[in-house]
N, C-alpha and C positions, 0 to 999 in steps of 0.2 A: 468530456465536458465541451468541447468544442462542437461535436455532433448533436448535442442536446442545447446549446445555445443557438446553432444554426438553423433549428426548427422555426424559430421566430425572427432570428437576427442574422444579416448578413456578418460571417466570421471570418477573420484572417488570422491564421496562426504562426507567430514569430517564435522561432526554437532555433537552437545551435544542433548541428547534427552530433551525434556520440556513437560510441562503439556499440552500443546496446542494441542497435537497429541495423540490420543489414541492408545496404543501401541499394542492393540488387533487386530486392522485393517492392512491391506496391506498398507504399506506407499506409494506406487504407485497408486495403485488405490484409496486412501483416496484423492490424489490431483490430479486425472485424469491425470496420466503420463503414456504414452505407453511404450517410451524406457526405457529399465531396464539398469541401469550403477552400479558401485560398491558402496556400502554403506560402510561408516567407521563410526560406531557409537558405541562409548564406553560402552559397557554394565555394568553401574554401578548403583545400587539402590540407592545409599547414595544421600543424598540431600547437597545443599548449597556449603561451601568452599571445603568439601572433593570430592564431584562430579566434582567441576572445577579442583583442583589438579590432580584428575584422568585423567581427558581430556587433560592436559597439559602434562602428564606423556605418555599418549597414543599417544599423536602426536610426541613427541619427539623421542621415538622409531619408529614410522612411517617414519619419517624422515630421522633417521640414516640408515634404511634399504631400502629405496626406493627413486628414483629420479623422478620429475615430470618437464615437461618442461614448464608450468606456473602454479602459484597458484593464483587463483582469489578469492577475498570475502570480507566480510563486517567486519570481525573481526580483529581488529588492531594487537592484541597479537598474535593470530595464523600465521597472515601474516610476522610479525617482526620475529618470530621464524623460519618460511620458509625461510625468506629472511638471516636470520644468516646463514643457512645450504646452502646458494648460489643458491636456487630457485628463478628463476624470478617471481615477486609478481605483482599484480595488485589489487589495492584498490578499492572498490566501496563504494562512499559515498551518504549516504540519507539525512544526516545532518551535520552542523557543529559541532565540538568537543565542548562539554559542560562544561566538568570537566577536571581537572589540569592533572590527570592522561591519560585522553584520548589524551589530546594534547601532553603528554611526547610520548606515543607510535604512534600516529599521524607523530611526527617528526622523529621517529625511522624509520618508514615504509618510508617516502618521503626521506629521506637521505641515504637509504640503496643503496649499488652497485647494489642490485639486483632489485630495484625499476623500473618497466616499464611503469606505467602508473596510472592515476586516472580518474574514470568514476564517474562523476556526473549526477544524474539523473534528472537535471532541469538547464537550462542557468542562472537563478537565483543563484543556488547553485554554478556553476562554477565560475561566477564572486567574488562571496565571497571567496571561495579557492583562487583565484588568488590575492585578495587584502590582504588576511591574510598572503601569502606566494610569495611576489614579485619576489623571486628568482627561483619559479617554472617556468619551459618552458610551454607556452602556449601549444606547440605540443604534451604535454604529458597530457593533462587535456582534456577529451572527453566529451560532452554531449550526454548520451543516455537515454531517457525517459523509463520509465517501458514499460512492455510490456503485450502479453495476450497469451493465448492457444485457437485459435478459434475452433479447433476441440473438445477440450472439451466443450466450451459454446454450440456448435451446437449438441452436443449430449443429451443435457438434455433440458426437458420440463417444462413447468411453473406450478405454484400451485393455477391458477387463480381462481377455485371453491372453493378452501379450507381456504380463508382469513377470518378472522372475521371482523364484523362491519356491519353496517347498509345501508352506502352509496355505491353507484356504482362506484365511482371514488377512486382509491387507488393511494395513494402518498408514494413512498418508500425510504429509506435509508437504506443501508448496509454497516456495517463497526463498528468500535469502537465507543464507548460512551463518549470519553474523551470531556472536554468543547471545546477544540481548533477545534473539529470536527463540531460545529454549532448545537449541540442539543438543545442549547436554543433557538436558532433561528427556529428551526423546531417546537418547542412546542408554541412559541407565533404565528408561521403562522398558525398552527392548531386551535389555539384559535379563529384567525379570519375566517378561511375557514371552517365552519360547514358542508357545503355539501360534504366533502372529507375525506376520513378514511386516517390517517397517520399511517405508520408499519415501526418501527425501528428494525433492525435485528443487533444483535451482542451485545457485551459489557459483564461486568462481572457482577455478583449478586450486589455487593456493588455499582455499578455505576447504574444499574436499579434501585434498590432502593431509590437512590437518584433522580434521574430524574421522577420517578412516585410521588414521593411526591412534585415535581414542578406541578403537572398538577391532583390533585387529584379527580377533579370533571368534566374531560373532558372524554367525551365517544366516541371520534373520533379518540383516538391515542392508539397504542397497542405496547408494547414491546415483543419480540419474542425470545430474549434471544440469546447466541451463538450457532451457527451451523456450520456443516461441509461445505467445499467447495462447493461440488454438491448441498447442500440445499440452499446455498446462492445464487447459479446461478438460482435455481427454483424459489426463492423468487425475484430476480431481474427481472426477465421474467414474472412475475405476477404483476407487477405494471404498472399503466398507465403513470408514471412520476418517475423520480430518482433524488434525491436530493444530491447534494454536497457541503454543506456549509462549510466555515471556519472562524473561529473568534479568535480573539486575547484574550483568555481566556484560563485558566489553572486551575487544581486541587491545592486546599491547604487543610490544615487539621484544626479543631478548636475543642479543646476537644474531640480529636479522632474520629470527624464527619468529613466526606468529605464536602468541600465548594468550591465554584467557586470564581476566583478572576480574573481582569481583569490583561491582560499582554500586555500593550501597545507597549512595545520595541519587541514582537513577531514577527517574519518573516517568511512566511511560504515558504519556498524554496525548498521543496521536489515535486516530481511530483507523485501525489497520483495515486497510481495502481487502486482505485476506478473508475479514468476518464476512464480506458480502459477496465474495466470490465463493465462499465455501457454501453460505445459504443458497445461493442460486444452482448450486451442485447438487442440491437436495440429498446431501449425506449429513449423519449425525456428526455434531461438532463437539468437541472437547477443547477448552480453551482455558488458560490461567485467570484465575478469579482476581481481576484487576478492575479500577473503576471505570474504565473505558468500554470494558467488556460489558458491566451491567448497564451502560448507558443502551447498549443494543439489542442484549440478550435477556431473556427470563430463564432463571436456574430452573433446570427440569422441565421446562416447558418447550424451548426451542433449542438448546444447547445444555451441557454440562459443564459448569465452572468450578476448577479445583485448585487448592493450595498446589504448591509446586513440588509436591514429595512424589518420587517416581512410584512408591507402592500405591499411593492415592490414585495415580493415573492409571497405573496397570489394573488396580480394582476396578476403576470405572469402565475401562476399556473391556473385561471381562463382563460386564453387567450388559454392555452393548453386544459382545457377542453371544451371550445366553439367552436375552429378551430382545428378539428381534422386532416385535410389535412395537416395544418402548422405543426402538432405535428409530423406526419408521416414523414415529410420532414427532419425534425431536426433527427429523429431516423434514417432514411435511409443514410443522409450524414454522419452522426457520425459512422454508421456500415461500409459504405465504407471506410472512413478515417482510422478506426482502422486496416485495413489490412496492413498499413504500421508500425503498431507498434507490430508486433509479435515477440516473443522471439527468433525465428529464424532469421529474419532481424536483431534484436538486436545483437545477438551473432557474426553474421558475421561482422556487424560493429565494434565491439569490437576487434574481432580477427583480422581482416584485418588493422587495426589502430597498435596494439602493437605486432602483431607476424608475421607481413610481412618483 
């Protein structure tokens, strides 16, 4: 988004460093960003609360010294502080508040005189916010699905000849390995479909260890671990079909060990970035038939949407294996559609609504 905003505005990114970014690499090249904008990253090697306090101190001094035409972000506390200094603020929501303190800061942001608008990444999420805050003007709540950098995708080749496994058909999943991401469904599908290899890219060591224990004697499933953004694209382009399952499940802990539990009340309201990444890779997509998927895809035209039966998923994958023309059509239509979901178009939509 910073790169997209930078096409028409001067941009400064304020963010905390995390363990997900290897600091020895150039942050712009790491994320495939060509436009260079200002980075404001507090240089503090401390951890936990000390690092957090330093970040707030850094931000307070920054806002005392400089004025910004708009402050856009997902961090409620940072936005509330910016609003206190009179900076116009736009909050981007990817989920509903889960904790009391999140609700507290959300109310501070929405009630601020500096509040300009709320960006929700799906229509499902927008409706939930409007129900939760009936006094919130509909004109101030905009739906803007996640986006994609097509230039970055088009500059990267596949890893087709480097994939492990004995089968010639490769089914892929790229993303986190939390239970709600449908990992159990993938494992069960792989157990049915022995003539395809299943590859899961991403996840923490603890998550990988848990899932590997769920499929000890399966020889057609491979866990590749976390990779760089560039490597993730290479994997996506290497698979014959890409999976985006979502289940009402979550992690729990028992005797210090990870366990999976059902979460029947869980509502998937975010717009998965995975959808747009898969569309950009130009591979056929098989996804769970959830409301946010219906906002993006057209069943049988640019994706296949299915209930969460492993038998049904295996059947759909068999269809794609046998009908390569149909698979290619899905992939090509999805690729054509994703041109409407670039970061540039997303940024223009947001700016035209809240800064005009």
